[in-house]
C-alpha positions as CSV (number, residue, x, y, z in Angstrom):
1,M,-17.4,39.6,174.0
2,K,-16.4,39.0,177.0
3,H,-13.3,40.6,175.9
4,W,-11.1,39.4,175.7
5,I,-13.1,40.4,173.9
6,A,-13.7,42.7,175.3
7,A,-16.3,45.8,177.3
8,I,-17.1,49.5,176.6
9,T,-20.2,51.8,178.2
10,L,-20.6,55.5,177.3
11,A,-22.9,57.5,179.5
12,I,-23.5,61.0,178.5
13,A,-24.6,64.0,180.4
14,S,-27.7,65.9,179.2
15,S,-27.4,68.9,177.5
16,A,-29.7,71.8,176.5
17,S,-29.8,71.1,173.0
18,F,-30.5,67.3,173.2
19,T,-32.7,65.9,175.8
20,A,-32.8,62.9,177.0
21,S,-36.4,62.1,175.1
22,A,-35.2,63.4,171.9
23,N,-35.3,60.9,169.2
24,T,-32.4,61.1,165.8
25,E,-33.8,58.3,163.7
26,N,-35.4,60.8,161.4
27,D,-32.9,63.8,161.9
28,S,-30.4,64.5,159.2
29,W,-26.7,63.5,160.3
30,E,-26.0,67.5,160.2
31,S,-28.8,67.9,162.9
32,I,-27.5,65.0,165.0
33,Q,-23.9,66.6,164.9
34,Q,-25.4,70.0,166.3
35,Q,-27.3,68.0,168.8
36,A,-24.0,66.3,169.8
37,R,-21.8,69.8,170.4
38,G,-21.0,70.5,173.9
39,Q,-22.1,67.2,175.4
40,T,-20.0,65.2,177.8
41,V,-19.6,61.4,177.0
42,Y,-18.7,59.2,179.8
43,F,-17.2,56.1,178.4
44,N,-17.4,53.2,180.6
45,A,-14.7,51.0,179.3
46,W,-12.8,48.0,179.7
47,G,-9.7,49.4,181.6
48,G,-7.4,46.2,181.4
49,S,-5.5,47.7,178.6
50,Q,-2.5,50.4,178.7
51,E,-2.5,50.6,175.0
52,I,-6.5,51.0,174.8
53,N,-6.6,53.6,177.3
54,A,-4.3,56.1,176.0
55,Y,-6.2,55.3,172.3
56,L,-9.6,56.6,173.9
57,R,-7.9,59.4,175.6
58,W,-6.6,60.6,171.9
59,A,-10.1,59.8,170.7
60,S,-11.3,61.9,173.5
61,R,-9.2,64.9,172.3
62,E,-10.1,64.4,168.5
63,L,-13.7,64.3,169.5
64,Q,-13.5,67.5,171.2
65,R,-11.4,69.1,168.7
66,E,-13.6,68.1,165.9
67,H,-16.9,68.1,167.1
68,G,-17.3,69.6,170.6
69,V,-17.7,66.4,172.2
70,T,-16.1,65.4,175.6
71,L,-15.5,61.6,175.9
72,E,-14.7,60.5,179.5
73,H,-13.1,57.0,179.9
74,V,-15.0,55.2,183.0
75,K,-13.3,51.7,183.3
76,V,-15.2,48.8,183.9
77,A,-14.1,45.2,184.1
78,D,-16.7,43.3,182.2
79,I,-19.8,44.8,180.3
80,A,-21.9,41.9,181.8
81,E,-22.0,44.4,184.7
82,T,-23.4,47.0,182.3
83,V,-26.2,45.0,181.1
84,N,-27.2,44.2,184.6
85,R,-27.5,47.4,185.3
86,L,-29.6,48.5,182.5
87,L,-31.8,45.7,183.2
88,A,-32.4,47.3,186.7
89,E,-33.0,50.5,185.3
90,K,-35.7,48.9,183.0
91,T,-37.3,47.3,185.7
92,A,-37.3,50.6,187.8
93,G,-39.2,52.4,184.7
94,K,-36.3,54.6,183.9
95,D,-36.6,54.5,180.2
96,S,-35.0,57.6,179.5
97,G,-32.1,59.6,181.0
98,G,-30.3,56.4,181.3
99,S,-26.6,55.9,182.9
100,V,-25.4,54.7,179.6
101,D,-25.3,56.1,176.5
102,M,-22.9,53.8,174.5
103,V,-21.7,50.2,174.9
104,W,-18.6,48.1,173.5
105,I,-20.1,45.1,173.1
106,N,-20.6,41.6,171.6
107,G,-21.4,37.9,172.0
108,E,-23.7,36.9,174.7
109,N,-24.0,40.0,176.0
110,F,-25.5,41.6,172.8
111,K,-28.0,39.0,172.6
112,S,-29.0,39.6,176.3
113,M,-29.4,43.0,175.3
114,K,-31.3,42.5,171.9
115,E,-33.7,40.0,173.9
116,N,-34.6,42.4,176.4
117,D,-35.2,45.4,174.1
118,L,-32.0,47.4,175.6
119,L,-30.9,48.5,172.5
120,Y,-31.7,51.9,170.4
121,G,-32.0,51.7,166.6
122,P,-31.6,50.5,164.3
123,F,-29.4,53.5,163.9
124,V,-26.1,52.1,161.8
125,S,-27.6,53.3,158.6
126,T,-27.6,56.8,159.5
127,L,-23.7,56.7,160.1
128,P,-21.7,58.1,157.2
129,N,-19.1,55.7,157.9
130,W,-21.1,52.7,157.5
131,Q,-20.5,53.4,153.7
132,I,-16.9,52.4,154.4
133,A,-17.2,49.5,156.6
134,D,-15.9,46.3,154.9
135,K,-18.9,44.1,154.0
136,S,-16.5,41.3,153.2
137,L,-16.2,40.7,157.3
138,P,-19.2,39.5,159.2
139,V,-20.3,43.1,160.1
140,E,-24.0,42.3,160.3
141,E,-24.0,39.4,162.1
142,D,-22.7,38.7,165.9
143,F,-21.8,35.1,167.0
144,T,-24.5,33.8,164.5
145,E,-27.0,36.7,166.0
146,P,-28.0,39.2,163.3
147,T,-27.2,43.1,164.1
148,D,-30.2,44.3,162.6
149,G,-28.8,47.7,162.8
150,L,-28.5,47.9,166.4
151,E,-24.5,47.8,166.8
152,A,-21.6,49.0,164.6
153,P,-18.6,47.5,163.8
154,W,-15.5,48.8,165.6
155,G,-12.4,45.9,165.2
156,V,-11.9,42.4,164.7
157,G,-10.8,39.9,167.2
158,Q,-8.9,36.6,166.6
159,L,-8.0,34.4,169.0
160,V,-4.0,33.6,168.6
161,F,-1.3,32.2,170.5
162,I,2.2,33.9,170.9
163,H,5.8,32.2,171.0
164,D,9.1,33.3,171.3
165,Q,11.2,31.9,168.2
166,K,14.7,31.6,170.3
167,T,12.8,29.2,172.9
168,L,10.3,27.5,170.4
169,A,11.0,27.3,167.2
170,N,8.2,24.9,165.8
171,P,4.8,26.1,167.7
172,P,1.9,23.7,167.6
173,R,-0.2,23.8,164.8
174,S,-3.5,22.2,166.8
175,F,-4.5,21.5,170.2
176,A,-3.2,18.1,169.9
177,E,0.2,19.3,169.0
178,L,-0.7,21.5,172.0
179,L,-1.2,18.7,174.4
180,N,2.0,17.1,173.0
181,L,4.1,19.9,173.8
182,A,2.9,20.3,177.2
183,H,3.7,16.4,177.8
184,A,7.3,17.0,176.9
185,N,7.6,20.5,178.8
186,P,5.8,19.9,182.0
187,G,4.6,22.9,183.7
188,R,5.0,25.3,180.7
189,V,1.9,25.3,179.1
190,S,-1.5,27.0,180.7
191,Y,-4.3,29.2,179.6
192,P,-6.1,31.8,181.2
193,K,-9.2,30.8,183.9
194,P,-12.5,31.0,182.8
195,P,-14.5,33.0,182.8
196,Q,-12.1,35.4,181.8
197,F,-12.5,35.8,178.2
198,H,-9.6,34.6,176.7
199,G,-10.0,31.5,178.8
200,T,-13.4,30.8,177.7
201,S,-12.3,31.4,174.1
202,F,-9.8,28.7,174.3
203,L,-12.5,26.4,175.5
204,K,-14.6,26.9,172.4
205,A,-11.7,26.7,170.2
206,A,-10.4,23.4,171.8
207,L,-14.1,22.1,171.6
208,L,-14.4,23.0,167.8
209,E,-11.0,20.8,166.9
210,L,-12.0,18.3,169.7
211,T,-15.5,17.4,169.3
212,N,-17.2,14.9,167.0
213,S,-20.1,17.5,166.4
214,P,-18.6,20.8,165.6
215,E,-21.7,21.8,163.8
216,A,-23.6,21.6,166.9
217,L,-21.7,24.6,168.6
218,Y,-23.5,27.2,166.1
219,L,-27.0,26.0,167.3
220,P,-28.4,27.1,170.8
221,V,-27.1,24.9,173.4
222,E,-30.1,23.7,174.7
223,D,-31.0,22.1,171.4
224,V,-28.0,19.8,171.5
225,D,-26.9,17.0,173.7
226,F,-24.1,19.3,175.8
227,D,-22.5,16.4,177.7
228,A,-22.0,14.3,174.4
229,V,-20.9,17.4,172.3
230,T,-18.3,18.2,175.2
231,A,-17.1,14.8,176.7
232,P,-13.7,15.0,174.6
233,L,-12.7,18.5,175.5
234,W,-13.0,17.5,179.3
235,Q,-11.1,14.5,178.8
236,Y,-8.5,16.5,177.0
237,L,-8.7,19.0,179.6
238,D,-7.8,16.7,182.4
239,K,-4.7,15.4,180.5
240,L,-3.4,18.6,179.8
241,H,-3.9,19.8,183.6
242,S,-1.6,16.8,184.8
243,V,1.2,18.4,183.2
244,A,0.2,22.1,183.0
245,W,1.5,24.9,184.8
246,R,1.3,24.6,188.4
247,E,0.0,21.5,187.4
248,G,-3.7,22.8,186.5
249,T,-4.3,23.7,190.5
250,Q,-3.7,27.6,189.2
251,F,-4.6,29.4,186.0
252,P,-3.0,32.8,184.6
253,S,-5.7,35.5,185.5
254,S,-5.5,37.1,182.1
255,S,-4.2,37.3,178.7
256,A,-1.7,39.9,180.2
257,E,-0.4,37.6,182.4
258,T,0.0,34.8,179.8
259,L,2.4,37.6,178.1
260,Q,4.3,38.0,181.1
261,L,5.0,34.6,181.9
262,L,5.8,34.1,178.3
263,D,8.7,36.6,178.9
264,D,9.7,35.5,182.1
265,G,10.3,32.1,180.7
266,E,7.3,30.3,182.7
267,L,5.2,29.5,179.7
268,L,6.1,28.4,176.3
269,V,3.0,30.1,174.8
270,A,0.9,33.1,175.8
271,I,-2.9,33.9,174.5
272,A,-4.1,37.0,172.9
273,F,-7.4,37.9,171.2
274,N,-5.6,40.4,168.7
275,P,-3.6,39.2,165.7
276,N,-1.5,41.8,165.8
277,A,-0.8,41.2,169.7
278,A,2.7,39.9,169.3
279,K,3.9,43.0,167.8
280,A,2.2,45.5,169.8
281,A,3.5,43.6,172.9
282,V,7.2,43.9,171.0
283,A,6.4,47.6,170.4
284,S,5.5,48.4,173.9
285,G,8.8,46.4,175.0
286,K,6.6,43.8,176.9
287,L,8.0,40.9,174.8
288,A,11.5,40.4,173.1
289,S,11.8,41.3,169.2
290,S,11.8,37.6,168.7
291,A,8.1,37.0,169.6
292,R,5.6,36.0,167.2
293,A,2.1,35.3,166.9
294,F,0.8,32.1,165.2
295,A,-2.8,30.4,164.9
296,F,-3.7,26.6,164.8
297,D,-4.5,25.0,161.5
298,Q,-8.1,25.0,161.8
299,G,-8.1,29.0,161.7
300,A,-8.5,31.4,164.7
301,L,-11.6,31.8,166.4
302,S,-12.9,35.1,165.3
303,N,-15.6,37.9,165.9
304,I,-16.3,41.4,165.4
305,H,-16.6,43.7,168.0
306,F,-19.4,46.3,168.1
307,M,-20.4,49.7,169.7
308,A,-24.3,50.0,170.6
309,I,-26.5,52.4,172.2
310,P,-28.9,51.7,174.7
311,Y,-32.3,52.2,174.4
312,N,-32.6,54.8,177.4
313,A,-29.5,56.5,176.6
314,N,-29.3,60.1,177.8
315,A,-27.4,61.5,174.6
316,K,-28.0,59.6,171.6
317,A,-26.7,62.4,169.4
318,G,-23.0,62.2,171.1
319,A,-23.2,58.8,171.1
320,M,-23.8,58.2,167.2
321,V,-21.1,60.9,167.1
322,A,-18.4,59.0,169.1
323,I,-19.4,56.0,167.3
324,N,-19.0,57.3,163.8
325,F,-16.0,58.9,164.5
326,L,-14.4,55.5,165.8
327,M,-15.5,53.9,162.4
328,S,-13.6,56.8,160.3
329,E,-10.7,55.9,158.6
330,K,-8.3,58.2,160.7
331,A,-9.2,56.3,163.8
332,Q,-9.0,52.9,162.4
333,L,-5.7,53.5,161.2
334,R,-4.5,54.7,164.1
335,K,-6.0,51.7,166.0
336,A,-4.5,49.2,163.8
337,D,-0.7,50.7,164.5
338,T,0.8,48.2,166.3
339,Q,2.7,50.9,168.3
340,V,-0.8,52.4,169.2
341,W,-3.1,49.3,169.9
342,G,-3.1,46.8,166.9
343,D,-6.4,46.1,166.7
344,P,-7.3,45.4,163.1
345,P,-9.8,47.7,161.0
346,V,-13.4,46.6,160.0
347,V,-13.2,49.6,157.2
348,K,-11.7,49.8,153.9
349,L,-8.8,51.9,154.1
350,S,-7.0,54.0,151.2
351,D,-3.8,53.5,153.3
352,T,-1.3,50.3,152.9
353,A,-1.1,49.8,156.6
354,E,-0.1,46.6,157.5
355,V,-2.5,44.6,159.2
356,S,-2.2,40.9,160.1
357,R,-5.2,38.9,160.1
358,F,-5.6,34.7,160.3
359,N,-7.7,32.4,158.6
360,T,-10.9,32.5,160.4
361,Q,-13.2,30.2,162.2
362,P,-16.4,31.6,163.0
363,E,-17.6,32.1,166.7
364,P,-20.1,29.3,168.2
365,H,-23.8,30.6,169.1
366,P,-23.6,32.7,172.0
367,S,-25.2,30.5,174.4
368,W,-22.3,28.1,174.5
369,Q,-20.1,30.9,176.5
370,T,-21.9,30.6,179.7
371,A,-22.8,26.9,179.4
372,L,-18.9,26.1,178.7
373,E,-18.0,28.6,181.8
374,T,-20.4,26.8,184.3
375,A,-19.2,23.3,183.2
376,W,-15.7,24.3,183.8
377,L,-16.0,25.9,186.8
378,K,-17.8,22.9,188.4
379,R,-15.4,20.7,187.5
380,Y,-12.1,22.7,187.6
381,G,-13.1,26.1,189.7
382,Q,-11.4,26.4,193.0
Protein backbone atom coordinates (compact mmCIF):
# COMPACT_ATOMS: atom_id res chain seq x y z
CA MET A 1 0.00 0.00 0.00
CA LYS A 2 1.04 3.30 -0.69
CA HIS A 3 -1.41 4.05 1.76
CA TRP A 4 -3.53 5.78 1.65
CA ILE A 5 -2.73 2.97 2.04
CA ALA A 6 -0.61 3.48 3.72
CA ALA A 7 3.42 2.77 5.24
CA ILE A 8 5.32 1.89 8.45
CA THR A 9 8.89 0.81 9.36
CA LEU A 10 10.29 -0.31 12.67
CA ALA A 11 14.00 -0.03 13.37
CA ILE A 12 14.85 -1.59 16.71
CA ALA A 13 18.07 -0.96 18.60
CA SER A 14 20.14 -3.99 19.53
CA SER A 15 20.07 -5.42 23.03
CA ALA A 16 22.34 -7.79 24.89
CA SER A 17 19.62 -10.41 25.15
CA PHE A 18 18.85 -10.53 21.45
CA THR A 19 21.68 -10.07 18.99
CA ALA A 20 21.36 -9.14 15.35
CA SER A 21 22.20 -12.66 14.31
CA ALA A 22 19.59 -14.34 16.52
CA ASN A 23 16.95 -16.46 14.84
CA THR A 24 13.49 -16.67 16.41
CA GLU A 25 11.89 -19.16 14.02
CA ASN A 26 12.33 -22.17 16.33
CA ASP A 27 12.00 -20.32 19.64
CA SER A 28 8.96 -20.57 21.92
CA TRP A 29 6.77 -17.50 22.27
CA GLU A 30 7.87 -17.17 25.89
CA SER A 31 11.49 -17.08 24.75
CA ILE A 32 10.72 -14.46 22.10
CA GLN A 33 9.02 -12.27 24.72
CA GLN A 34 12.05 -12.55 26.99
CA GLN A 35 14.40 -11.62 24.15
CA ALA A 36 12.26 -8.57 23.27
CA ARG A 37 12.16 -7.12 26.79
CA GLY A 38 14.29 -3.99 27.12
CA GLN A 39 14.50 -3.30 23.40
CA THR A 40 13.70 0.06 21.82
CA VAL A 41 11.75 -0.13 18.59
CA TYR A 42 12.14 2.72 16.12
CA PHE A 43 8.91 2.66 14.16
CA ASN A 44 9.33 4.42 10.79
CA ALA A 45 5.66 5.04 10.03
CA TRP A 46 3.60 7.19 7.71
CA GLY A 47 3.15 10.42 9.62
CA GLY A 48 0.33 12.01 7.65
CA SER A 49 -2.49 11.33 10.11
CA GLN A 50 -2.76 12.86 13.58
CA GLU A 51 -5.16 10.08 14.58
CA ILE A 52 -2.77 7.29 13.54
CA ASN A 53 0.15 9.06 15.20
CA ALA A 54 -1.81 9.31 18.44
CA TYR A 55 -2.79 5.65 18.21
CA LEU A 56 0.85 4.63 17.86
CA ARG A 57 1.78 6.71 20.92
CA TRP A 58 -0.84 4.76 22.87
CA ALA A 59 0.52 1.47 21.50
CA SER A 60 4.02 2.47 22.59
CA ARG A 61 2.86 3.09 26.14
CA GLU A 62 1.05 -0.26 26.26
CA LEU A 63 4.01 -2.18 24.82
CA GLN A 64 6.31 -0.63 27.41
CA ARG A 65 3.94 -1.39 30.26
CA GLU A 66 3.05 -4.95 29.20
CA HIS A 67 6.23 -6.17 27.50
CA GLY A 68 9.07 -3.80 28.35
CA VAL A 69 9.37 -2.79 24.69
CA THR A 70 9.80 0.89 23.81
CA LEU A 71 8.20 1.95 20.54
CA GLU A 72 9.53 5.14 18.94
CA HIS A 73 7.55 6.46 15.97
CA VAL A 74 9.77 7.76 13.17
CA LYS A 75 7.54 9.33 10.51
CA VAL A 76 8.05 8.52 6.82
CA ALA A 77 6.19 9.76 3.76
CA ASP A 78 6.28 6.64 1.57
CA ILE A 79 7.23 3.03 2.36
CA ALA A 80 8.94 2.83 -1.05
CA GLU A 81 11.74 4.92 0.50
CA THR A 82 12.23 2.20 3.09
CA VAL A 83 12.23 -0.57 0.47
CA ASN A 84 14.95 1.29 -1.42
CA ARG A 85 16.98 1.63 1.77
CA LEU A 86 16.72 -2.10 2.43
CA LEU A 87 17.78 -2.85 -1.13
CA ALA A 88 20.80 -0.61 -0.62
CA GLU A 89 21.69 -2.43 2.61
CA LYS A 90 21.46 -5.79 0.89
CA THR A 91 23.63 -4.57 -1.98
CA ALA A 92 26.20 -3.39 0.57
CA GLY A 93 26.18 -6.82 2.26
CA LYS A 94 24.53 -5.61 5.46
CA ASP A 95 22.72 -8.87 6.18
CA SER A 96 22.37 -8.29 9.92
CA GLY A 97 21.96 -5.30 12.19
CA GLY A 98 19.79 -3.56 9.61
CA SER A 99 18.21 -0.14 10.11
CA VAL A 100 14.62 -1.41 9.70
CA ASP A 101 12.89 -3.96 11.91
CA MET A 102 9.27 -3.83 10.84
CA VAL A 103 7.28 -2.39 7.96
CA TRP A 104 3.63 -1.48 7.50
CA ILE A 105 3.19 -2.59 3.95
CA ASN A 106 1.06 -4.01 1.17
CA GLY A 107 0.68 -4.11 -2.59
CA GLU A 108 3.60 -3.46 -4.87
CA ASN A 109 5.99 -2.75 -1.99
CA PHE A 110 5.33 -6.17 -0.46
CA LYS A 111 5.78 -7.81 -3.85
CA SER A 112 9.08 -5.98 -4.35
CA MET A 113 10.39 -6.99 -0.93
CA LYS A 114 9.31 -10.59 -1.46
CA GLU A 115 10.90 -10.84 -4.91
CA ASN A 116 14.16 -9.34 -3.62
CA ASP A 117 14.31 -11.66 -0.58
CA LEU A 118 14.07 -8.73 1.83
CA LEU A 119 11.57 -10.36 4.20
CA TYR A 120 12.10 -12.45 7.34
CA GLY A 121 10.01 -15.52 7.89
CA PRO A 122 7.63 -17.14 7.59
CA PHE A 123 6.86 -15.94 11.12
CA VAL A 124 3.11 -15.27 11.22
CA SER A 125 2.03 -18.70 12.50
CA THR A 126 4.34 -18.14 15.50
CA LEU A 127 2.19 -15.23 16.71
CA PRO A 128 -0.44 -16.22 19.30
CA ASN A 129 -2.89 -13.66 17.90
CA TRP A 130 -2.76 -15.19 14.43
CA GLN A 131 -5.24 -17.66 15.90
CA ILE A 132 -7.90 -14.93 16.18
CA ALA A 133 -7.30 -13.46 12.70
CA ASP A 134 -10.53 -13.31 10.70
CA LYS A 135 -9.84 -15.87 7.99
CA SER A 136 -13.00 -14.83 6.14
CA LEU A 137 -10.99 -11.79 5.07
CA PRO A 138 -8.19 -12.14 2.47
CA VAL A 139 -5.52 -12.12 5.20
CA GLU A 140 -3.27 -14.54 3.30
CA GLU A 141 -3.28 -12.66 -0.01
CA ASP A 142 -1.94 -9.20 -0.79
CA PHE A 143 -3.07 -7.65 -4.10
CA THR A 144 -3.30 -11.22 -5.53
CA GLU A 145 0.16 -12.08 -4.11
CA PRO A 146 0.26 -14.93 -1.52
CA THR A 147 1.64 -13.69 1.78
CA ASP A 148 3.29 -17.06 2.59
CA GLY A 149 3.48 -16.14 6.27
CA LEU A 150 5.80 -13.21 5.55
CA GLU A 151 3.42 -10.48 6.72
CA ALA A 152 0.72 -10.31 9.38
CA PRO A 153 -2.62 -8.52 8.81
CA TRP A 154 -3.31 -5.27 10.64
CA GLY A 155 -6.42 -3.63 9.16
CA VAL A 156 -8.88 -3.36 6.28
CA GLY A 157 -8.71 -0.55 3.73
CA GLN A 158 -11.57 0.40 1.43
CA LEU A 159 -11.77 3.22 -1.11
CA VAL A 160 -14.80 5.28 -0.13
CA PHE A 161 -16.27 8.65 -0.96
CA ILE A 162 -17.65 11.15 1.54
CA HIS A 163 -20.44 13.68 1.03
CA ASP A 164 -22.38 16.12 3.15
CA GLN A 165 -26.05 15.18 3.15
CA LYS A 166 -27.03 18.85 3.38
CA THR A 167 -25.26 19.81 0.13
CA LEU A 168 -25.48 16.51 -1.78
CA ALA A 169 -28.51 14.51 -0.82
CA ASN A 170 -28.14 11.86 -3.54
CA PRO A 171 -24.48 10.98 -4.07
CA PRO A 172 -23.34 9.20 -7.26
CA ARG A 173 -23.42 5.40 -7.38
CA SER A 174 -20.84 4.92 -10.13
CA PHE A 175 -18.01 6.67 -11.93
CA ALA A 176 -20.43 7.41 -14.76
CA GLU A 177 -22.72 9.22 -12.31
CA LEU A 178 -19.72 11.03 -10.82
CA LEU A 179 -18.96 12.46 -14.26
CA ASN A 180 -22.58 13.59 -14.57
CA LEU A 181 -22.29 15.27 -11.17
CA ALA A 182 -19.14 17.06 -12.29
CA HIS A 183 -20.80 18.34 -15.46
CA ALA A 184 -23.77 19.61 -13.44
CA ASN A 185 -21.47 21.26 -10.88
CA PRO A 186 -18.32 22.50 -12.67
CA GLY A 187 -15.29 22.90 -10.45
CA ARG A 188 -16.62 20.84 -7.54
CA VAL A 189 -15.30 17.33 -8.27
CA SER A 190 -11.69 16.15 -8.14
CA TYR A 191 -9.37 13.44 -6.76
CA PRO A 192 -5.87 13.39 -5.24
CA LYS A 193 -2.99 13.65 -7.66
CA PRO A 194 -1.29 10.33 -8.46
CA PRO A 195 1.08 8.83 -7.44
CA GLN A 196 -0.43 9.81 -4.09
CA PHE A 197 -2.02 6.58 -2.85
CA HIS A 198 -5.65 7.73 -2.85
CA GLY A 199 -5.28 9.18 -6.34
CA THR A 200 -3.88 5.95 -7.77
CA SER A 201 -6.63 4.00 -6.02
CA PHE A 202 -9.16 6.27 -7.72
CA LEU A 203 -7.61 5.36 -11.09
CA LYS A 204 -7.76 1.63 -10.39
CA ALA A 205 -11.36 1.73 -9.22
CA ALA A 206 -12.40 3.83 -12.22
CA LEU A 207 -10.62 1.52 -14.64
CA LEU A 208 -12.33 -1.54 -13.16
CA GLU A 209 -15.70 0.02 -13.94
CA LEU A 210 -14.85 1.58 -17.30
CA THR A 211 -12.72 -1.00 -19.09
CA ASN A 212 -14.15 -3.71 -21.29
CA SER A 213 -11.63 -6.17 -19.81
CA PRO A 214 -11.73 -5.89 -16.00
CA GLU A 215 -10.32 -9.40 -15.67
CA ALA A 216 -7.08 -8.14 -17.24
CA LEU A 217 -6.36 -6.08 -14.13
CA TYR A 218 -5.81 -9.25 -12.13
CA LEU A 219 -2.97 -10.34 -14.41
CA PRO A 220 0.55 -8.88 -14.53
CA VAL A 221 0.38 -5.71 -16.60
CA GLU A 222 3.06 -6.97 -18.98
CA ASP A 223 0.78 -9.87 -19.96
CA VAL A 224 -2.01 -7.68 -21.37
CA ASP A 225 -2.51 -4.93 -23.95
CA PHE A 226 -2.17 -1.97 -21.57
CA ASP A 227 -3.19 0.67 -24.10
CA ALA A 228 -6.35 -1.18 -25.12
CA VAL A 229 -7.38 -1.98 -21.55
CA THR A 230 -6.84 1.58 -20.28
CA ALA A 231 -8.14 3.61 -23.25
CA PRO A 232 -11.61 4.09 -21.66
CA LEU A 233 -9.99 5.47 -18.50
CA TRP A 234 -8.10 8.24 -20.31
CA GLN A 235 -11.21 9.15 -22.32
CA TYR A 236 -13.14 9.41 -19.06
CA LEU A 237 -10.50 11.53 -17.34
CA ASP A 238 -10.25 13.92 -20.28
CA LYS A 239 -13.97 14.59 -19.87
CA LEU A 240 -13.79 14.80 -16.08
CA HIS A 241 -10.81 17.15 -16.00
CA SER A 242 -12.53 19.63 -18.30
CA VAL A 243 -15.14 20.29 -15.60
CA ALA A 244 -13.13 19.33 -12.51
CA TRP A 245 -11.84 21.47 -9.66
CA ARG A 246 -9.49 24.09 -11.12
CA GLU A 247 -10.28 22.66 -14.58
CA GLY A 248 -8.02 19.68 -13.99
CA THR A 249 -4.88 21.84 -13.99
CA GLN A 250 -4.35 21.18 -10.27
CA PHE A 251 -5.36 18.33 -8.00
CA PRO A 252 -5.68 17.94 -4.23
CA SER A 253 -2.43 16.73 -2.70
CA SER A 254 -4.02 14.15 -0.41
CA SER A 255 -7.16 12.61 1.02
CA ALA A 256 -6.88 15.08 3.90
CA GLU A 257 -7.04 17.99 1.47
CA THR A 258 -10.20 16.60 -0.16
CA LEU A 259 -11.78 16.45 3.32
CA GLN A 260 -10.83 20.08 3.93
CA LEU A 261 -12.17 21.12 0.52
CA LEU A 262 -15.41 19.27 1.25
CA ASP A 263 -15.73 21.05 4.58
CA ASP A 264 -14.99 24.38 2.88
CA GLY A 265 -17.71 23.74 0.30
CA GLU A 266 -15.30 23.67 -2.64
CA LEU A 267 -15.80 19.96 -3.35
CA LEU A 268 -18.99 17.93 -3.24
CA VAL A 269 -17.16 14.63 -2.68
CA ALA A 270 -14.05 13.73 -0.69
CA ILE A 271 -12.04 10.52 -0.92
CA ALA A 272 -10.64 8.23 1.80
CA PHE A 273 -9.36 4.67 2.14
CA ASN A 274 -11.21 3.84 5.32
CA PRO A 275 -14.91 2.93 5.47
CA ASN A 276 -15.13 4.69 8.84
CA ALA A 277 -13.36 7.85 7.66
CA ALA A 278 -16.49 10.01 7.73
CA LYS A 279 -17.36 8.98 11.29
CA ALA A 280 -13.79 9.62 12.39
CA ALA A 281 -13.73 13.05 10.69
CA VAL A 282 -17.03 14.01 12.35
CA ALA A 283 -15.73 12.82 15.73
CA SER A 284 -12.55 14.91 15.37
CA GLY A 285 -14.47 18.00 14.22
CA LYS A 286 -13.01 17.98 10.70
CA LEU A 287 -16.42 17.51 9.05
CA ALA A 288 -19.99 18.42 9.91
CA SER A 289 -22.24 15.86 11.57
CA SER A 290 -24.13 15.49 8.28
CA ALA A 291 -21.08 13.93 6.54
CA ARG A 292 -21.48 10.33 5.39
CA ALA A 293 -19.28 7.77 3.62
CA PHE A 294 -20.53 5.83 0.62
CA ALA A 295 -19.22 3.38 -1.96
CA PHE A 296 -20.20 2.86 -5.57
CA ASP A 297 -22.49 -0.01 -6.51
CA GLN A 298 -19.59 -2.01 -7.96
CA GLY A 299 -18.18 -2.28 -4.43
CA ALA A 300 -15.33 -0.51 -2.66
CA LEU A 301 -11.79 -1.22 -3.83
CA SER A 302 -10.53 -3.16 -0.82
CA ASN A 303 -7.32 -4.55 0.58
CA ILE A 304 -5.68 -5.68 3.78
CA HIS A 305 -2.72 -3.75 5.12
CA PHE A 306 0.00 -5.79 6.77
CA MET A 307 3.06 -5.72 9.00
CA ALA A 308 6.30 -7.47 8.04
CA ILE A 309 9.89 -7.87 9.25
CA PRO A 310 12.93 -7.32 7.00
CA TYR A 311 15.38 -10.19 6.58
CA ASN A 312 18.23 -8.28 8.26
CA ALA A 313 16.21 -6.80 11.13
CA ASN A 314 18.28 -5.92 14.16
CA ALA A 315 15.61 -7.02 16.66
CA LYS A 316 13.26 -9.63 15.26
CA ALA A 317 11.91 -10.57 18.69
CA GLY A 318 10.86 -7.00 19.45
CA ALA A 319 9.19 -6.71 16.06
CA MET A 320 7.26 -9.94 16.60
CA VAL A 321 6.04 -8.83 20.03
CA ALA A 322 4.97 -5.47 18.62
CA ILE A 323 3.12 -7.09 15.71
CA ASN A 324 1.39 -9.57 17.99
CA PHE A 325 0.26 -6.75 20.30
CA LEU A 326 -1.08 -4.71 17.37
CA MET A 327 -3.12 -7.78 16.34
CA SER A 328 -4.54 -8.24 19.84
CA GLU A 329 -8.24 -7.78 20.49
CA LYS A 330 -7.50 -4.81 22.76
CA ALA A 331 -5.39 -3.01 20.17
CA GLN A 332 -7.76 -3.87 17.31
CA LEU A 333 -10.80 -2.65 19.23
CA ARG A 334 -9.13 0.67 20.00
CA LYS A 335 -7.99 1.03 16.39
CA ALA A 336 -11.57 0.43 15.19
CA ASP A 337 -12.97 3.16 17.45
CA THR A 338 -13.90 6.12 15.25
CA GLN A 339 -12.97 8.42 18.13
CA VAL A 340 -9.42 7.06 17.80
CA TRP A 341 -8.72 5.92 14.21
CA GLY A 342 -11.66 3.99 12.79
CA ASP A 343 -9.55 1.39 10.96
CA PRO A 344 -11.56 -1.86 10.68
CA PRO A 345 -10.24 -4.90 12.56
CA VAL A 346 -8.75 -8.03 11.00
CA VAL A 347 -9.42 -10.25 14.01
CA LYS A 348 -12.59 -11.79 15.38
CA LEU A 349 -13.81 -9.59 18.20
CA SER A 350 -15.92 -10.69 21.15
CA ASP A 351 -17.00 -7.08 21.62
CA THR A 352 -19.95 -5.84 19.55
CA ALA A 353 -18.08 -2.88 18.14
CA GLU A 354 -19.89 -1.06 15.35
CA VAL A 355 -17.52 -1.20 12.39
CA SER A 356 -18.65 -0.19 8.92
CA ARG A 357 -17.56 -2.11 5.84
CA PHE A 358 -18.83 -1.95 2.28
CA ASN A 359 -19.08 -4.67 -0.34
CA THR A 360 -15.59 -5.40 -1.56
CA GLN A 361 -13.90 -5.15 -4.92
CA PRO A 362 -10.49 -6.87 -4.86
CA GLU A 363 -7.32 -4.93 -5.65
CA PRO A 364 -5.74 -5.49 -9.07
CA HIS A 365 -2.36 -7.16 -9.51
CA PRO A 366 0.30 -4.91 -7.91
CA SER A 367 2.03 -4.27 -11.25
CA TRP A 368 -0.89 -2.04 -12.28
CA GLN A 369 -0.03 0.50 -9.58
CA THR A 370 3.19 1.80 -11.14
CA ALA A 371 1.95 1.37 -14.71
CA LEU A 372 -1.11 3.54 -14.12
CA GLU A 373 0.88 6.16 -12.22
CA THR A 374 3.46 6.41 -15.00
CA ALA A 375 0.79 6.70 -17.69
CA TRP A 376 -1.19 9.30 -15.71
CA LEU A 377 1.88 11.46 -15.09
CA LYS A 378 2.80 11.30 -18.78
CA ARG A 379 -0.64 12.56 -19.76
CA TYR A 380 -1.55 14.93 -16.95
CA GLY A 381 1.49 15.48 -14.75
CA GLN A 382 2.76 19.01 -14.38
